[in-house]
Every structure is written in structure tokens, then in C-alpha cells.
C-alpha positions as CSV (number, residue, x, y, z in Angstrom):
1,X,0.0,-35.9,37.4
2,X,-2.9,-38.2,35.9
3,X,-4.7,-39.9,38.2
4,X,-5.4,-43.6,37.1
5,X,-8.6,-43.9,35.6
6,X,-10.1,-40.2,35.6
7,X,-10.3,-41.0,31.2
8,X,-12.6,-43.8,32.0
9,X,-14.5,-41.3,34.5
10,X,-14.6,-38.7,32.1
11,X,-16.1,-41.6,29.5
12,X,-18.8,-42.6,31.5
13,X,-19.7,-39.2,32.9
14,X,-20.6,-38.2,29.2
15,X,-22.4,-41.6,28.6
16,X,-24.6,-41.1,30.8
17,X,-25.2,-37.3,30.2
18,X,-26.5,-38.4,26.6
19,X,-28.7,-41.2,28.5
20,X,-30.0,-38.9,30.3
21,X,-31.2,-37.2,27.4
22,X,-33.9,-37.4,24.8
23,X,-33.5,-39.3,21.4
24,X,-34.2,-36.8,18.3
25,X,-34.6,-39.1,14.9
26,X,-34.7,-37.4,12.1
27,X,-37.1,-38.9,9.8
28,X,-34.3,-38.6,6.8
29,X,-35.8,-38.5,3.5
30,X,-39.3,-36.9,4.5
31,X,-37.5,-34.4,6.7
32,X,-34.3,-33.1,5.3
33,X,-31.2,-32.4,7.4
34,X,-30.6,-29.2,8.4
35,X,-26.9,-27.6,7.0
36,X,-24.4,-25.1,7.7
37,X,-24.7,-22.4,5.2
38,X,-21.0,-22.9,4.0
39,X,-21.6,-26.3,3.1
40,X,-19.4,-28.3,0.2
41,X,-21.9,-30.2,-0.8
42,X,-21.0,-30.9,-4.4
43,X,-19.7,-28.0,-7.6
44,X,-22.1,-26.7,-10.0
45,X,-21.6,-24.5,-13.0
46,X,-22.4,-21.3,-14.3
47,X,-22.2,-22.6,-18.2
48,X,-22.6,-18.8,-19.8
49,X,-19.5,-17.5,-17.1
50,X,-16.8,-20.5,-18.3
51,X,-14.0,-18.9,-21.3
52,X,-12.8,-22.4,-21.6
53,X,-9.6,-20.6,-19.4
54,X,-8.7,-24.9,-18.3
55,X,-7.1,-22.6,-15.4
56,X,-9.6,-25.3,-12.8
57,X,-8.1,-28.5,-14.7
58,X,-4.8,-27.9,-14.2
59,X,-4.4,-26.4,-11.0
60,X,-7.1,-29.7,-9.9
61,X,-4.8,-31.8,-7.5
62,X,-6.9,-35.6,-8.3
63,X,-7.2,-34.2,-12.4
64,X,-11.1,-34.8,-12.1
65,X,-12.1,-32.6,-14.0
66,X,-12.4,-33.0,-18.1
67,X,-12.7,-29.7,-20.8
68,X,-13.5,-30.3,-23.9
69,X,-13.3,-27.4,-26.6
70,X,-13.1,-25.2,-29.6
71,X,-11.9,-22.5,-31.3
72,X,-15.1,-20.1,-33.5
73,X,-13.9,-17.0,-36.2
74,X,-16.2,-14.0,-34.3
75,X,-16.1,-11.5,-37.7
76,X,-15.3,-8.0,-37.0
77,X,-17.6,-5.5,-36.6
78,X,-16.4,-2.3,-37.5
79,X,-14.3,-1.6,-41.2
80,X,-11.3,-2.0,-41.2
81,X,-10.4,-4.5,-38.1
82,X,-10.2,-7.5,-38.1
83,X,-11.9,-10.8,-37.1
84,X,-10.6,-12.7,-33.3
85,X,-11.2,-15.8,-32.6
86,X,-12.7,-17.2,-28.7
87,X,-13.3,-21.1,-27.4
88,X,-17.0,-22.8,-27.3
89,X,-17.1,-25.0,-24.4
90,X,-18.0,-28.1,-25.6
91,X,-17.4,-30.6,-22.4
92,X,-17.4,-30.0,-18.6
93,X,-17.8,-33.1,-16.7
94,X,-16.2,-33.7,-13.1
95,X,-15.7,-37.2,-11.7
96,X,-16.9,-36.6,-8.0
97,X,-15.5,-40.7,-7.4
98,X,-11.7,-38.5,-7.3
99,X,-12.7,-35.2,-5.9
100,X,-11.9,-34.5,-2.7
101,X,-13.8,-31.3,-2.6
102,X,-11.0,-28.8,-1.9
103,X,-11.9,-26.3,-3.6
104,X,-9.7,-25.0,-5.4
105,X,-11.2,-25.0,-8.5
106,X,-14.0,-22.5,-7.1
107,X,-11.2,-20.5,-6.4
108,X,-8.6,-20.2,-8.6
109,X,-12.3,-19.4,-11.3
110,X,-11.5,-16.4,-12.5
111,X,-15.0,-15.1,-13.6
112,X,-16.7,-16.9,-11.7
113,X,-18.5,-20.4,-13.4
114,X,-18.4,-22.8,-10.7
115,X,-19.9,-22.5,-6.9
116,X,-20.9,-25.4,-4.1
117,X,-23.7,-26.1,-4.2
118,X,-25.4,-27.8,-0.6
119,X,-26.6,-30.3,-2.8
120,X,-25.5,-33.5,-1.6
121,X,-28.1,-37.0,-2.8
122,X,-26.3,-37.5,-6.3
123,X,-25.5,-41.5,-5.3
124,X,-24.9,-43.8,-7.8
125,X,-25.3,-47.8,-8.1
126,X,-22.1,-47.9,-11.0
127,X,-19.0,-45.9,-9.6
128,X,-18.9,-44.9,-13.6
129,X,-22.1,-42.5,-12.9
130,X,-20.3,-40.5,-11.0
131,X,-18.9,-38.9,-13.3
132,X,-21.6,-35.7,-14.2
133,X,-21.5,-33.8,-17.4
134,X,-22.3,-30.2,-17.3
135,X,-26.0,-30.8,-17.9
136,X,-26.1,-32.4,-14.5
137,X,-23.5,-30.0,-13.0
138,X,-26.2,-26.3,-14.4
139,X,-28.7,-28.1,-12.6
140,X,-27.0,-27.8,-9.5
141,X,-26.6,-24.2,-10.1
142,X,-30.6,-23.5,-8.9
143,X,-29.9,-25.1,-5.6
144,X,-27.0,-22.4,-4.6
145,X,-28.0,-20.4,-1.9
146,X,-27.4,-17.1,-2.4
147,X,-23.9,-15.4,-1.4
148,X,-24.1,-13.7,2.9
149,X,-24.8,-9.9,2.9
150,X,-21.7,-7.7,3.7
151,X,-21.3,-6.9,7.9
152,X,-22.7,-3.3,7.9
153,X,-19.6,-2.8,10.3
154,X,-17.3,-3.8,7.9
155,X,-14.5,-1.6,6.1
156,X,-15.2,-1.3,2.7
157,X,-13.1,-3.1,-0.1
158,X,-9.8,-1.2,-1.2
159,X,-11.2,-1.4,-5.3
160,X,-13.9,0.2,-3.8
161,X,-12.9,3.3,-2.0
162,X,-10.2,3.8,-4.9
163,X,-13.1,3.3,-7.4
164,X,-14.7,5.9,-5.1
165,X,-12.2,7.9,-5.1
166,X,-12.1,8.6,-8.8
167,X,-15.0,9.1,-10.2
168,X,-15.4,12.0,-7.8
169,X,-14.5,14.9,-9.1
170,X,-11.5,16.7,-8.2
171,X,-12.0,19.3,-5.7
172,X,-10.3,22.8,-7.3
173,X,-7.0,23.7,-5.5
174,X,-7.0,25.8,-2.8
175,X,-5.3,29.4,-3.5
176,X,-2.3,29.4,-1.3
177,X,-2.0,32.2,1.3
178,X,-1.2,35.1,0.9
179,X,2.5,35.7,2.1
180,X,3.6,37.8,4.9
181,X,4.8,41.1,4.5
182,X,8.0,41.5,6.3
183,X,8.2,43.4,9.3
184,X,9.6,46.9,9.1
185,X,13.2,46.9,9.2
186,X,14.8,49.5,12.2
187,X,17.2,52.5,11.2
188,X,20.8,51.2,11.7
189,X,22.1,53.0,15.0
190,X,23.7,55.7,14.6
191,X,27.2,56.1,16.0
192,X,27.4,58.8,18.4
193,X,30.2,61.3,17.8
194,X,33.8,61.5,19.0
195,X,35.2,62.9,21.9
196,X,36.2,66.2,22.0
197,X,40.0,66.6,22.8
198,X,40.5,68.0,26.4
199,X,41.0,72.3,26.2
200,X,44.7,72.5,26.9
201,X,45.8,74.5,30.6
202,X,47.4,77.9,30.3
203,X,51.0,78.1,30.6
204,X,52.3,78.4,34.3
205,X,53.9,82.4,35.1
206,X,57.0,81.5,36.9
207,X,58.3,79.4,34.3
208,X,59.0,76.0,33.2
209,X,58.2,74.1,36.6
210,X,61.0,73.1,38.1
211,X,63.3,75.5,37.3
212,X,64.9,77.7,39.8
213,X,66.4,81.0,39.3
């Protein structure tokens, strides 16, 4: 059962605890605030990795990514081969007045062309200036922190384990062990010789038994 006024008492305790501590004021912007390593400030673009697959623009729930491109013909490098077409990026812009920083575009990019940057100082006086083009997105690429190191105690990725096993030369197959020789067969048991009939008794001199003379 909750005691009436217990919530007010807990709030006063928290207030009193903060009143007894010394206040700390960070001198921003002269002193930049410490940010967590995975803070979501702004989205940076590595233009060389973009293949204009349009996957980020299609998956964006706010439709705040604008991409324009054109196709150009790449001549064949071998005789008898055909020319191929490739997409060339003309425009890559993000409207940060619509972006909700969900990070879906970064997760779905198959070629690692988008990254999170901790940069957050890009406020504008006009909301229309929050649509930043690829040149500004590229400048933010240099503020992307390096990825964290791998945990030495973690297991190796399955892809790395499979590739390592495929690259190693296969060991020669071990020869099968020699077959064990069958145990020596015992001779079949011999049947005992048939018993000889008992010898006949000699005839009685008085003739047949029971005969009277």
C-alpha cells in the first residue's frame, strides 16, 4: 500500500541531494561537450562508395533523401567484350528538417557509403537551408570517428571462419586401418563312434527256460 505523500517526499529528497552538490557549467561553445561514441549527430557521405542503388532513398520513412544520376557507357577492355553501363552520381542531398535520425539508410547501404558523424552544429536560420548537398555531406565524413576495435574474447565471424577454412589446403585423407584378420576357426566337433551291441549270452544247457521234463 502506498503511503500518501510518499512521491512528494522522494522528489524533495532528489532536490535536496542536488542542492548540496556543486553545480558544473560547461563553457560551450568554447569547451565542446563530451559525446558518447555512438552519438547520432549528422549523416556523412562517402561519395566513392555510392553506386546509386537508391536503396537508402527507398527505405527512408520520411523520404528526405534526394538522389539524381545518369548512365554512362564504359568501353570494353577486352576484344570481343561488350560495353557496359554504370550509374554516375549527380546529386545526393538530405533534408535534415524532415530526417528523424532513425539510421535506416545507414543500415541498408550495402557498400558503406553513409556513416554517423557526431557533428551537431549545423543549425540554420532558414528551414530551407537544412537541405544539405553532397559537398557538405562529404565534409562531415572527416568527422566520423574510427570504428571500435574488436573484442579479443569474442568469437570469430562465421564468414571469416568459412573463408579461412576454404583457403587452407586440405589435409590428405588418412588411409583406412587394416582389416582385422578373422579368428582361427575351431575344428568341427567329431561325433562319438556308435556304441557296439552287447555280447549275446550263451544258451542254457537245460533247454528253454520253463520247459519241464
